[in-house]
C-alpha positions in Angstrom: 0.0 0.0 0.0 1.3 3.5 -0.8 0.2 5.0 2.5 -0.2 4.4 6.2 -3.8 5.8 6.5 -6.9 5.5 4.4 -6.5 9.0 2.8 -2.9 8.6 1.8 -3.3 5.0 0.6 -6.2 6.1 -1.6 -4.8 9.4 -3.0 -1.3 7.9 -3.7 -2.6 5.0 -5.9 -1.2 5.7 -9.4 -3.8 5.1 -12.1 -5.1 6.4 -15.4 -8.8 6.7 -14.5 -8.4 7.6 -10.8 -7.8 5.5 -7.6 -11.3 4.0 -7.7 -10.4 2.2 -11.0 -6.9 1.0 -10.3 -7.0 -2.5 -11.6 -4.2 -5.0 -11.1 -0.7 -3.5 -10.8 2.7 -4.2 -9.4 3.8 -3.7 -5.9 6.1 -0.8 -5.4 8.4 -3.0 -3.2 8.9 -5.9 -5.6 12.5 -6.8 -6.7 12.0 -8.9 -9.9 15.6 -10.0 -10.3 18.5 -10.3 -7.9 21.9 -11.9 -8.1 23.9 -13.1 -5.1 27.2 -14.9 -4.9 29.7 -15.7 -2.2 33.2 -17.2 -2.1 35.5 -18.0 0.8 39.0 -19.3 1.3 41.1 -20.2 4.3 44.8 -19.6 4.3 47.0 -22.1 6.3 47.6 -21.3 10.0 50.8 -19.4 10.8 50.2 -19.5 14.6 48.2 -21.4 17.1 44.5 -21.6 16.0 42.8 -21.5 12.7 44.0 -20.0 9.5 43.1 -16.7 8.1 39.6 -16.8 6.6 38.5 -14.5 3.8 34.9 -14.3 2.5 33.5 -12.2 -0.3 29.8 -11.5 -0.8 28.3 -10.0 -4.0 24.8 -8.7 -4.4 23.2 -7.0 -7.5 19.6 -5.8 -7.9 17.5 -3.0 -9.2 17.0 -0.7 -6.2 13.5 0.7 -6.9 10.3 0.7 -8.9 9.0 3.9 -10.5 5.8 5.2 -12.0 5.7 7.8 -14.7 3.1 10.3 -13.8 2.0 13.9 -14.6 3.1 16.4 -12.0 -0.4 17.8 -11.6 -4.0 16.7 -11.9 -4.7 15.4 -15.4 -8.1 13.8 -15.1 -9.7 16.3 -12.8 -10.2 14.1 -9.7 -8.3 16.4 -7.5 -5.2 14.2 -7.0 -1.9 14.4 -8.8 -1.4 10.7 -9.2 -2.2 10.2 -12.9 -0.2 7.8 -15.0 1.1 9.5 -18.1 0.5 8.6 -21.7 3.7 7.9 -23.7 3.3 9.3 -27.2 4.4 7.4 -30.3 5.7 10.8 -31.5 6.0 14.0 -29.5 4.0 15.7 -32.3 0.9 13.9 -31.0 0.7 16.3 -28.1 0.3 20.0 -27.9 3.2 21.9 -26.3 3.7 25.3 -24.9 7.0 25.6 -26.9 9.2 23.7 -29.3 11.9 23.8 -26.6 9.7 21.8 -24.2 8.8 19.3 -26.9 12.4 18.7 -28.0 13.5 18.4 -24.3 10.9 15.7 -23.6 11.8 13.9 -26.9 15.4 13.6 -25.7 14.3 12.5 -22.2 11.9 9.9 -23.6 14.5 8.4 -26.0 17.1 8.1 -23.2 14.7 6.4 -20.8 14.7 2.6 -21.1 11.0 2.3 -20.2 9.5 5.3 -22.0 11.4 4.5 -25.2 10.1 0.9 -25.4 6.4 1.6 -24.4 5.4 4.3 -26.9 1.7 4.6 -27.6 0.8 3.2 -24.2 -0.1 4.5 -20.8 2.7 3.9 -18.3 2.0 1.2 -15.8 2.4 1.7 -12.1 5.8 0.9 -10.8 6.9 -0.6 -14.1 10.0 1.5 -14.5 13.1 0.2 -12.8 16.1 2.2 -11.5 19.6 1.1 -12.5 21.1 -1.9 -10.8 23.0 -1.5 -7.6 26.2 -3.6 -7.1 27.4 -4.4 -3.7 30.6 -6.2 -2.6 31.3 -7.0 1.0 34.3 -8.8 2.6 35.2 -10.4 5.9 38.6 -11.3 7.1 39.0 -13.3 10.4 41.7 -15.0 12.3 41.2 -17.2 15.5 43.9 -17.7 18.0 43.7 -20.6 20.5 45.5 -21.1 23.8 44.9 -24.0 26.2 45.5 -23.3 29.8 44.8 -26.3 32.0 41.6 -27.9 30.9 40.2 -24.8 29.2 40.8 -23.7 25.6 40.7 -19.9 25.2 39.8 -18.6 21.7 40.3 -15.1 20.5 38.9 -14.1 17.0 40.0 -10.9 15.4 37.9 -9.8 12.4 37.4 -7.0 9.9 34.1 -6.6 8.1 34.1 -4.2 5.1 30.8 -3.3 3.6 30.3 -1.9 0.1 33.9 -2.1 -0.9 33.1 -0.7 -4.4 32.1 2.6 -2.7 35.3 2.6 -0.8 37.2 2.4 -4.1 35.0 5.0 -5.9 32.6 7.3 -4.1 30.1 7.1 -7.0 29.9 3.2 -7.0 27.7 1.0 -4.9 24.9 3.6 -4.5 21.2 3.8 -5.3 20.3 5.9 -8.4 17.1 7.9 -7.9 14.8 9.7 -10.3 15.9 13.1 -11.3 12.7 14.7 -10.0 13.3 13.7 -6.4 10.2 11.6 -5.7 11.0 8.3 -4.1 8.8 6.2 -6.5 7.6 8.5 -9.3 9.1 10.3 -12.3 7.1 13.3 -13.5 8.6 14.9 -16.6 5.3 16.4 -17.9 3.0 19.1 -16.6 -0.4 20.0 -18.0 0.2 23.7 -18.5 -3.3 24.6 -19.5 -6.2 23.4 -21.7 -6.9 24.7 -25.2 -10.5 23.9 -26.2 -10.4 20.8 -23.8 -7.1 19.7 -25.3 -4.2 19.6 -22.7 -1.1 21.6 -23.5 2.0 20.2 -22.0 5.3 21.6 -20.7 8.5 19.8 -19.6 9.4 20.0 -15.9 12.9 21.3 -15.2 15.4 20.3 -12.5 17.4 23.2 -11.0 16.3 25.4 -13.9 17.5 22.9 -16.6 15.7 20.3 -18.7 16.9 16.8 -17.6 18.1 14.5 -20.3 18.3 11.3 -18.2 15.9 9.8 -15.7 18.1 8.3 -13.0 20.9 10.8 -12.2 20.5 11.5 -8.4 22.3 9.6 -5.7 21.3 9.9 -2.0 24.2 9.2 0.3 23.6 8.0 3.8 25.1 5.6 6.2 23.2 2.7 4.6 24.8 3.3 1.3 28.4 4.4 2.0 31.2 2.0 2.7 31.7 0.8 6.3 34.3 -1.0 8.3 33.6 -3.0 11.5 36.5 -4.3 13.5 35.7 -7.1 15.9 37.2 -9.0 18.8 35.5 -12.1 20.1 36.5 -14.2 23.1 35.1 -17.7 23.7 36.1 -20.5 26.1 
């Protein structure tokens, strides 16, 4: 559900004919494909205890589902959650200027979903953000010492998360839609109606027409690389 209360769940349902006529659609949280792999190796022991263990963990997946919607109310139901029509040709639509028309044409051709679904209404959560690639590593060494009848074990470990981001600050991150919404891309706006025909304009980002959909990265502690040093004692 796209909301935590009845009002938000209803008004945030992306549709063509309004939230009362949604029909079957994808979940915004689905991850259709995901690749995982792991490999480990233990080097021979140099001191008392086990050898040095190294493990690598790889994960790749598309980080988010997106809906392509108008940025304002298209069908007059009072809610800006209307799935957009993807024209076969930009000349099908009326535009406030040739500049807006050409900007959207470039944007549409560069978008994997829009460019392959021309002549259709966009489906809810059908667009996918670029794949995110994660590589984690763990190195551990256990030392053992027997004193009397008790064996004391000390494990020293280092866990590195998102190594790719450690190598390059632009790697291993989510790619978000250029318009800032967490699950929607809204390139078009209904500027006005001319004899009941909508006239469109292209929404700008920071005063410029965007040319690609997924350009923004949001960096937080869940995305950046991390390093955890550990010491474990068991007996």
